[in-house]
C-alpha positions in Angstrom: 0.0 0.0 0.0 1.3 3.4 -0.9 0.6 7.1 -1.2 0.9 8.2 -4.9 0.9 11.6 -6.5 1.4 12.7 -10.1 1.2 16.2 -11.7 1.6 17.0 -15.4 2.1 20.7 -16.1 2.1 22.5 -19.4 3.5 26.0 -19.6 5.2 27.8 -16.7 6.0 25.0 -14.3 4.0 25.7 -11.1 4.7 24.3 -7.7 3.4 20.8 -7.5 0.7 20.2 -4.9 3.1 18.0 -2.9 3.4 20.8 -0.2 -0.4 20.4 0.4 -0.7 16.6 0.0 2.7 15.4 1.2 1.9 15.1 4.9 -1.2 13.0 4.2 0.7 10.9 1.7 3.6 10.2 3.9 1.4 8.8 6.6 0.1 6.2 4.1 3.7 5.1 3.2 6.0 5.5 6.2 8.7 3.0 5.1 10.2 5.0 2.2 9.5 7.8 -0.2 11.0 9.0 -3.5 10.4 11.5 -6.3 11.1 11.7 -10.0 10.6 14.5 -12.5 10.7 14.5 -16.3 10.8 17.5 -18.7 9.8 17.0 -22.3 9.2 19.3 -25.2 6.3 18.6 -27.6 5.1 20.2 -30.8 1.7 21.9 -30.4 -1.1 21.5 -32.8 -0.9 23.9 -35.8 -2.8 27.2 -35.2 -5.1 28.9 -37.8 -2.0 30.0 -39.8 -0.4 26.6 -39.7 2.3 27.6 -37.2 3.6 24.9 -34.9 5.3 25.9 -31.6 6.9 23.8 -28.9 5.4 23.5 -25.5 7.1 22.5 -22.2 5.7 19.6 -20.3 6.8 18.6 -16.8 5.8 15.3 -15.3 6.3 14.9 -11.5 5.8 11.6 -9.7 5.9 11.0 -5.9 5.7 7.7 -4.1 5.3 6.9 -0.4 5.7 3.2 0.4 4.3 0.9 3.0 6.3 -2.4 2.8 4.0 -5.4 3.1 5.7 -8.1 1.0 9.0 -8.6 -0.7 12.0 -6.2 -0.7 11.4 -2.5 0.0 11.1 -0.9 -3.4 10.8 2.9 -3.7 8.4 4.5 -6.1 8.0 5.6 -8.8 9.5 2.4 -10.2 11.2 2.9 -13.5 12.5 0.8 -16.4 15.3 1.4 -19.0 12.8 2.7 -21.5 11.9 5.7 -19.3 8.5 4.3 -18.3 7.4 5.0 -14.7 4.9 3.3 -12.4 3.2 4.4 -9.2 1.4 1.4 -7.7 -1.0 1.4 -4.8 -2.3 -2.1 -4.8 -1.9 -5.8 -4.2 -1.8 -8.7 -6.7 -3.4 -11.4 -4.6 -4.0 -13.4 -7.8 -3.6 -12.9 -11.5 -3.6 -14.6 -14.8 -1.2 -17.5 -15.4 1.5 -15.2 -16.7 1.1 -12.7 -13.9 2.2 -14.5 -10.8 4.0 -12.9 -7.8 6.0 -15.1 -5.5 5.9 -14.2 -1.8 9.5 -12.8 -1.9 8.8 -10.6 -5.0 7.5 -7.0 -5.1 4.3 -7.1 -7.1 4.8 -3.6 -8.4 8.0 -4.5 -10.1 6.4 -7.6 -11.6 3.6 -5.5 -13.0 6.0 -3.0 -14.4 7.9 -5.7 -16.2 4.6 -6.7 -17.9 3.7 -3.2 -18.7 7.1 -2.5 -20.3 6.4 -5.2 -22.9 3.2 -3.4 -24.0 3.3 -1.8 -27.5 -0.3 -0.5 -27.6 -3.0 1.0 -25.5 -4.9 -2.3 -25.7 -1.8 -4.2 -24.4 -1.7 -1.9 -21.3 -5.4 -2.5 -20.7 -5.0 -6.2 -21.2 -2.2 -6.4 -18.6 -4.2 -4.5 -16.0 -7.3 -6.6 -16.5 -5.3 -9.7 -15.4 -4.9 -8.4 -11.8 -7.1 -9.8 -9.1 -6.9 -7.6 -6.0 -7.3 -4.0 -4.9 -5.4 -1.3 -6.8 -5.0 2.2 -8.0 -2.2 3.0 -10.3 -0.5 5.8 -12.4 1.7 4.7 -15.3 3.7 6.9 -17.6 4.4 5.4 -21.0 7.4 7.4 -22.2 7.3 6.4 -25.9 3.9 7.8 -26.4 4.0 10.5 -23.7 0.8 9.1 -22.3 -0.4 8.7 -18.7 -2.6 5.7 -17.8 -4.4 5.7 -14.4 -7.4 4.2 -12.7 -8.9 2.2 -9.9 -9.9 -1.5 -9.7 -13.5 -2.6 -10.5 -14.7 -2.1 -7.0 -12.6 1.1 -6.3 -10.9 -0.5 -3.3 -8.1 2.1 -3.4 -8.5 5.8 -3.4 -7.5 8.0 -6.3 -8.4 11.7 -6.7 -8.0 14.1 -9.6 -7.7 17.8 -10.1 -7.4 20.2 -13.0 -6.2 23.8 -12.8 -6.0 26.3 -15.6 -4.4 29.7 -15.7 -0.9 30.7 -16.8 -0.1 27.0 -16.8 -2.3 24.0 -17.1 -1.9 21.4 -14.4 -3.5 17.9 -14.2 -3.0 16.1 -10.9 -3.7 12.7 -9.4 -3.3 11.8 -5.7 -4.3 9.1 -3.2 -5.5 11.8 -0.8 -5.8 15.6 -0.8 -6.4 18.5 1.6 -9.8 20.2 1.7 -9.9 23.2 -0.5 -10.7 26.9 0.2 -11.1 28.0 -3.4 -13.2 26.4 -6.2 -10.1 26.0 -8.4 -8.5 23.9 -5.7 -11.2 21.3 -5.8 -10.4 17.6 -6.1 -12.8 14.8 -7.1 -12.6 11.0 -6.8 -11.6 9.3 -10.0 -14.6 7.1 -10.9 -14.0 3.4 -10.8 -15.3 3.0 -14.3 -12.2 1.6 -16.0 -8.8 2.8 -17.0 -8.1 6.4 -18.2 -5.5 7.6 -20.6 -4.3 11.2 -20.9 -2.0 12.2 -23.7 0.5 14.9 -22.8 0.1 16.3 -26.3 -3.6 17.2 -25.5 -2.5 19.6 -22.7 -2.3 23.3 -23.7 -1.2 26.3 -21.7 -4.1 28.4 -20.5 -6.6 25.6 -21.5 -9.9 25.6 -19.7 -10.3 21.8 -19.8 -8.5 18.6 -20.4 -9.9 15.4 -22.0 -9.1 11.9 -20.9 -9.9 8.7 -22.7 -11.7 6.0 -20.7 -11.4 2.2 -21.3 -14.5 1.1 -19.3 -15.2 -2.2 -17.6 -17.1 -4.6 -19.8 -20.9 -4.2 -19.9 -20.9 -1.3 -17.6 -20.1 2.0 -19.4 -19.4 3.0 -23.0 -15.8 4.0 -23.8 -16.0 7.8 -23.5 -13.9 11.0 -23.4 -14.4 12.8 -20.1 -14.1 16.6 -19.9 -12.7 17.9 -16.6 -12.9 21.6 -16.0 -11.8 23.6 -13.0 -15.1 25.4 -12.2 -18.7 24.4 -12.0 -18.4 21.8 -14.7 -15.8 19.9 -12.6 -18.2 19.9 -9.6 -21.1 18.4 -11.6 -19.5 16.3 -14.2 -19.2 13.3 -11.9 -22.0 14.1 -9.5 -24.3 11.5 -10.9 -24.7 9.2 -13.9 -27.0 11.6 -15.7 -24.7 14.6 -15.1 -21.7 12.6 -16.2 -23.3 11.6 -19.5 -24.0 15.3 -20.2 -20.4 16.1 -20.5 -19.0 13.2 -22.5 -18.7 12.2 -26.2 -18.9 8.7 -27.4 -15.9 7.1 -29.1 -15.0 3.6 -30.4 -16.0 0.9 -28.0 -13.2 -1.1 -26.4 -14.0 -2.9 -23.1 -11.9 -4.3 -20.3 -12.9 -7.8 -19.5 -14.4 -8.3 -16.0 -14.1 -11.6 -14.1 -17.1 -10.9 -11.8 -20.2 -13.0 -12.4 -23.4 -11.0 -13.1 -26.1 -11.0 -10.4 -28.4 -13.9 -10.5 -31.9 -12.4 -10.7 -33.8 -15.7 -10.8 -36.5 -15.8 -8.1 -37.3 -19.3 -6.9 -39.3 -18.5 -3.8 -42.7 -17.1 -3.5 -43.0 -13.5 -2.2 -44.7 -14.0 1.2 -44.9 -10.6 2.9 -46.9 -11.8 5.9 -44.6 -12.4 8.8 -44.4 -16.1 9.5 -43.5 -17.7 12.8 -39.8 -17.7 13.3 -38.1 -20.6 11.7 -35.9 -22.6 14.0 -32.2 -22.3 13.6 -32.0 -26.1 13.5 -34.3 -26.3 10.5 -32.4 -23.6 8.6 -29.1 -25.3 9.3 -30.4 -28.6 8.0 -31.8 -27.2 4.8 -29.7 -29.2 2.3 -29.5 -26.5 -0.3 -28.8 -23.7 2.2 -26.3 -25.9 4.0 -24.3 -26.7 0.9 -24.3 -23.1 -0.2 -23.0 -22.0 3.2 -20.2 -24.7 3.1 -19.1 -23.3 -0.2 -19.2 -19.8 1.1 -16.9 -20.8 4.0 -14.4 -22.2 1.5 -14.3 -19.3 -0.9 -14.3 -16.7 1.9 -11.6 -18.6 3.8 -9.4 -18.4 0.7 -10.0 -14.7 0.4 -9.0 -14.2 4.0 -5.9 -16.4 3.5 -4.7 -14.2 0.6 -5.0 -11.2 2.8 -3.4 -12.3 6.1 -0.5 -14.5 5.0 3.1 -13.3 4.5 2.5 -9.8 6.0 5.8 -8.3 7.1 5.9 -7.0 10.7 6.3 -3.3 11.3 9.9 -2.2 11.7 11.3 -1.1 15.0 12.1 2.4 13.8 8.5 3.0 13.0 7.6 1.9 16.5 10.0 4.4 17.9 8.3 7.1 15.9 4.9 6.1 17.2 6.2 6.0 20.8 7.5 9.5 20.5 4.3 10.8 19.1 2.2 9.3 21.9 4.6 10.4 24.6 4.3 13.9 23.3 0.7 13.7 24.3 1.7 12.7 27.8 0.4 9.2 27.7 1.9 5.9 29.0 2.7 3.6 26.2 2.7 -0.2 25.7 4.2 -1.2 22.4 4.5 -4.9 21.4 7.8 -6.2 20.2 9.9 -3.4 21.6 11.9 -3.2 24.8 10.3 -0.6 27.1 12.5 2.4 28.1 12.4 1.2 31.7 14.0 -2.0 30.5 12.8 -5.6 30.4 10.2 -7.2 28.1 6.9 -8.5 29.2 5.3 -11.6 27.7 2.7 -9.5 26.1 5.4 -7.5 24.3 7.4 -10.3 22.8 5.3 -10.9 19.7 3.5 -8.2 17.7 0.4 -8.8 15.6 0.7 -8.2 11.9 -3.1 -8.3 11.3 -5.9 -6.4 13.0 -9.6 -6.6 12.5 -12.2 -3.8 12.8 -14.2 -5.6 15.4 -17.7 -5.0 16.7 -18.5 -8.6 17.7 -21.1 -8.7 14.9 -21.3 -11.6 12.5 -19.2 -9.9 9.7 -16.2 -9.3 11.9 -16.6 -12.5 13.9 -16.5 -14.6 10.7 -13.3 -12.8 9.5 -11.6 -13.3 12.9 -12.5 -17.0 12.9 -11.2 -17.5 9.4 -8.1 -15.4 10.0 -7.3 -17.7 12.9 -6.9 -20.6 10.5 -4.0 -19.0 8.6 -2.1 -16.7 10.9 0.7 -18.5 12.8 -0.5 -19.9 16.1 2.2 -18.0 18.1 1.1 -14.6 16.6 -1.7 -12.6 18.2 -4.6 -11.0 16.4 -5.6 -7.5 17.3 -9.4 -6.9 17.6 -10.0 -3.1 17.4 -13.2 -2.0 19.1 -14.2 1.7 19.2 -16.6 3.5 21.5 -17.5 7.1 21.8 -18.1 8.7 25.2 -21.8 9.1 26.0 -23.2 12.0 28.0 -23.8 11.4 31.7 -27.4 11.7 32.8 -28.8 12.5 36.3 -30.4 9.0 36.6 -27.3 7.0 35.6 -26.6 4.2 38.1 -23.4 4.1 40.2 -20.5 2.6 38.2 -22.1 3.7 34.9 -19.6 3.4 32.1 -19.8 6.1 29.4 -18.1 3.8 26.9 -20.4 0.8 27.4 -21.9 1.3 23.9 -23.6 -1.6 22.0 -20.5 -2.5 20.0 -18.4 -2.7 23.2 -20.9 -5.1 24.8 -21.1 -7.4 21.7 -17.4 -7.0 21.2 -16.6 -8.4 24.6 -19.1 -11.3 24.0 -17.4 -12.0 20.7 -14.0 -12.1 22.3 -15.2 -14.8 24.7 -16.6 -16.8 21.7 -13.3 -16.5 19.9 -11.4 -17.6 23.0 -13.6 -20.6 23.2 -13.0 -21.4 19.6 -9.2 -21.1 20.0 -8.1 -20.7 23.6 -4.4 -20.9 22.6 -4.5 -17.8 20.4 -3.8 -14.5 22.0 -6.7 -12.3 21.0 -5.8 -8.7 21.7 -9.1 -6.9 22.4 -8.3 -3.2 22.2 -10.9 -0.9 23.8 -10.6 2.4 21.9 -12.4 5.1 24.0 -13.0 8.4 22.3 -13.9 11.6 24.1 -15.8 14.6 22.6 -12.6 16.7 22.7 -10.5 14.0 20.9 -13.1 13.7 18.2 -13.3 17.4 17.5 -9.5 17.8 17.4 -9.0 14.8 15.1 -11.8 15.8 12.8 -10.4 19.3 12.5 -6.7 18.3 12.0 -6.9 15.0 10.2 -10.2 13.3 9.5 -11.8 16.1 7.5 -9.1 16.0 4.9 -9.4 12.2 4.6 -13.1 12.1 4.2 -12.8 14.8 1.5 -14.1 15.1 -1.2 -17.1 13.4 0.4 -18.9 15.7 2.9 -22.1 14.1 4.2 -23.1 13.6 7.8 -22.9 9.9 7.2 -19.4 10.2 5.7 -18.4 12.3 8.7 -19.7 9.8 11.4 -18.4 6.7 9.6 -15.1 8.3 8.8 -14.5 9.4 12.4 -15.5 6.0 13.9 -13.3 4.1 11.4 -10.3 6.5 11.9 -10.2 6.0 15.6 -10.7 2.3 15.3 -8.0 1.9 12.7 -5.6 4.0 14.8 -5.5 1.0 17.1 -4.7 3.0 20.3 -6.5 2.0 23.4 -6.7 -0.1 26.6 -6.1 -3.9 26.3 -9.0 -5.9 27.8 -8.9 -7.5 30.2 -6.0 -5.7 31.9 -5.5 -8.5 34.4 -5.7 -8.6 38.2 -4.0 -5.6 39.9 -2.7 -4.1 36.7 -3.2 -0.5 35.9 -4.7 0.5 32.6 -2.0 0.8 30.0 -2.0 2.5 26.6 -1.8 -0.1 23.9 -0.9 0.5 20.3 -1.5 -2.0 17.6 1.6 -2.6 15.4 -0.4 -4.3 12.6 0.2 -3.3 9.0 -3.0 -4.9 7.7 -6.6 -4.2 8.8 -9.5 -6.4 7.8 -12.9 -4.8 7.2 -16.2 -6.5 6.9 -17.4 -4.0 4.3 -19.4 -5.7 1.5 -21.3 -8.3 3.5 -24.4 -6.1 4.0 -24.5 -4.8 0.5 -24.5 -8.4 -1.0 -26.5 -10.2 1.7 -29.2 -7.6 2.5 -28.0 -6.7 5.9 -29.4 -3.2 6.2 -32.8 -2.2 7.5 -33.5 -0.4 4.2 -33.4 -3.8 2.5 -36.4 -4.8 4.6 -38.2 -1.6 3.6 -37.6 -2.3 -0.1 -38.7 -5.9 0.3 -41.9 -5.0 2.0 -42.7 -2.5 -0.7 -41.8 -4.4 -3.8 -40.9 -8.0 -2.9 -38.0 -10.0 -4.2 -37.7 -7.9 -7.4 -37.3 -4.7 -5.4 -34.7 -6.3 -3.1 -32.7 -7.6 -6.1 -32.7 -4.1 -7.7 -31.5 -2.5 -4.5 -28.7 -5.0 -4.0 -27.5 -4.6 -7.6 -27.5 -0.8 -7.1 -25.6 -0.9 -3.8 -22.8 -3.1 -5.2 -22.5 -0.7 -8.2 -22.2 2.4 -6.0 -19.9 1.0 -3.4 -16.8 2.5 -5.1 -18.1 6.0 -4.8 -20.1 5.6 -1.6 -17.6 3.7 0.6 -14.3 2.5 -0.6 -12.3 5.5 -1.5 -13.2 7.1 1.8 -12.4 3.9 3.8 -9.0 3.5 2.1 -8.0 7.1 2.9 -9.2 6.8 6.5 -7.5 3.5 7.4 -4.3 4.1 5.4 -3.7 7.4 7.4 -2.2 5.2 10.1 0.2 3.4 7.9 -2.1 0.4 7.7 -3.6 -1.2 4.6 -7.4 -1.9 4.5 -8.3 -5.2 3.1 -11.9 -6.3 2.3 -12.4 -10.1 2.0 -16.1 -9.9 1.3 -15.2 -7.9 -1.8 -12.7 -10.5 -3.1 -13.5 -11.1 -6.8 -14.2 -14.8 -6.2 -16.4 -14.1 -3.2 -18.5 -11.6 -5.1 -18.8 -13.9 -8.1 -19.9 -16.8 -5.9 -22.6 -14.7 -4.1 -23.7 -13.2 -7.4 -24.3 -16.6 -8.8 -26.7 -17.7 -6.0 -30.4 -17.2 -6.1 -31.5 -14.4 -3.7 -33.5 -16.7 -1.3 -30.3 -18.4 -0.3 -28.5 -15.2 0.6 -31.3 -13.5 2.5 -34.9 -14.3 3.4 -36.6 -11.2 4.8 -39.8 -13.0 5.6 -37.8 -14.3 8.6 -37.3 -12.1 11.7 -34.5 -9.6 12.2 -31.3 -11.3 13.3 -32.1 -14.4 11.2 -33.3 -13.5 7.7 -30.9 -10.8 6.8 -27.5 -12.2 5.8 -29.1 -15.7 6.2 -26.3 -17.5 4.3 -23.6 -15.9 6.4 -25.4 -16.8 9.6 -25.6 -20.5 8.6 -21.9 -20.4 7.6 -21.0 -18.8 10.9 -22.6 -21.6 12.8 -20.8 -24.2 10.7 -17.4 -22.8 11.8 -18.4 -22.8 15.5 -19.9 -19.3 16.0 -23.3 -19.6 17.6 -24.0 -16.5 19.7 -22.8 -13.9 17.1 -24.7 -15.6 14.3 -28.0 -14.4 15.8 -27.1 -10.7 16.3 -29.0 -8.2 14.2 -27.2 -5.7 12.0 -26.0 -2.6 13.7 -24.1 0.1 11.6 -20.8 1.4 13.1 -22.2 4.9 13.6 -24.9 3.5 15.9 -23.0 0.6 17.5 -20.1 2.9 18.5 -22.6 5.7 19.4 -20.8 8.4 17.5 -24.2 9.3 16.1 -25.4 10.2 19.6 -22.2 11.9 20.7 -22.9 15.3 19.3 -26.3 17.0 19.1 -27.5 16.9 15.5 -30.8 17.0 13.7 -29.3 16.5 10.3 -30.0 13.5 8.1 -27.2 11.2 7.0 -27.3 12.5 3.5 -27.1 16.2 4.5 -23.8 18.1 4.2 -21.9 17.9 7.4 -21.2 21.3 8.9 -18.4 19.8 11.0 -16.4 19.1 7.8 -16.8 22.5 6.1 -14.2 25.2 5.8 -14.7 28.9 6.5 -13.8 30.3 3.0 -13.9 33.9 4.1 -11.4 33.5 6.9 -9.6 30.6 5.2 -9.8 28.5 8.4 -11.8 25.5 9.6 -15.2 26.1 11.0 
């Protein structure tokens, strides 16, 4: 995982936006950073009198690297032909000729394949072979072309910006600062396919720039997308209809997609009257459902295995940096795997965890934890990161009332006990992350607001804040032990597993019941299809920016290509049956699968979104809806400060 940034400037070379983005990017890639610049001269298109002039083009590339596998390789990676690659991704699996051994750097392997490409179609073909999350920026020197994009699900963030004026600058970055002026605005690169920008299309003082899009198969036509610095830039990607208003169709060339289409065959009658609750035993003994759940366990376990094996441990020098930062805040520190300043080394410190899980104790995170337990070495702990926001004290609160005893804390502790029963030999580090109002406000102002950007809704704000504190991994280990004082614990993991994608595919949200009641199975299928299609713009860019800010990589097993294909191929009644009660019918298939691997209590818990389970939604007084623009994220343009 990395932080990547590229700017292409035509005309007077302006200062690259690295001064504004560099701090955010460096936190994404703390293990190494590098920079490369290239100056070229190109002939302009003939003017009305047929005169051809030369224009100066400057290409700047910055790379910030988090080392997860293979030797540390700084970015941008270059080859003898002058091609350059910025790679923010993982090749978990690829075509037969695109294999990465555990001791190899996947970015270097990909660059070798791209170097052999002689046409645009070759570049597109190589990128289509990759199975795993990615965003990339690739400079093809022989054609002075820039290729860039995000994977089919948009699991890695990539933003773009265009600025006119005395010089024309096109920029791409993993993350950016919130802007004070319209011309400073950034937008997420849509996960529609792979884009190509020819440097010869840039002109000094131009008011727009056109990129060519090679779209994913059967999703979008291949189009040219106009990006302008003012109002057009703000609306061009706002919605599907707005987007189509600013494009022109060109020749169709599609990128093949390995995801199976959604099975829309309805095999069960639409019964909207609430039946008596079906017994868990009868559901578990349903032959068709049982076999489907067994297969889900197999395919999901393989997705987890790809994401937890061969993860390098964080280096000691990074631990020292974290130790210094925490001690500046005047807090006591417990760091695994590092000798404490006072000397000695406790049993808890001798072995750090390489993998952590965003953990609520709900079925999504419980299944991930149980499957990760199969593949992570037995002597290595697993960090369970559980976040809670301080609740307001009331006059009638009982003695001993805990302001952090939110729903996710309660289910999280219960889930810990269930995992300890499943594997008592594993050290499960349950980290209680308690967030006060003051901490929330300071972090949102100084860090989180820039990471959520360019999204800005109340929902983005609350989910982003909850996820940022959880992924930071700083809290109190539970239980602390008899007679032990509370100590500050910091997870040293480089990889964080997230359960995102389970609800969108298995009808886990309350809104799915609403759609089902109104329109039956057809309405539910349409909603699930829409939610999977919008997950790149609604969730994944934001979540990647949030989690990666701590030098950790977010990984989403439920969005593994094979898992999605398997679930898409099943009829809807096997995935969810919303004629059944809450806590049973939603995510039905996953609940049966959970019981098959030994999880009983958590398999019956109803869905609870992180903003409600952690109680951040109740922490601050607000009458706004989730879709409203968050006033907490806005900037004071007049005074050029945060509100």
